[in-house]
C-alpha positions, 0 to 999 in steps of 0.5 A: 225816157228820152224821145229821139227824132231824126229827119230822113233826107239821105240813106245815111240818115235812115241807116243811123236812125235804124241803128240808134233805135235798135241800140235803144231797144238793146237789140243786136244786128243779128237779133233784128236780122233774124226777126226780119228774115234777112242776113246780119250783113243786110242790117249792117249795110242798111245801118252804114247808109248803103244806098239802094235804088228803092230808098233813093227813089223814096227819098227823091219822091219825098223831096219832089212832093214836099213830104218830110220823112222822120223817124222817132223812137224812145229810149224807154223801148229798151228791155227793162226801160 
């Protein structure tokens, strides 16, 4: 059971954390997209680090206020894990 953590400083950091957590759970982009009622291409864009105005503002707000954003997940979240 490995615990993973990433500091989120840029859209690419967020995207990589989403991708790694999704893979740790054994899920496809299509599965995640269906659960969230978005397209698979939307998940792909997030995972590739495509920047959005909302994400850029959130990260800038965190930097300006000294907030550190992190993401954490466990490999044991995978089905059968």
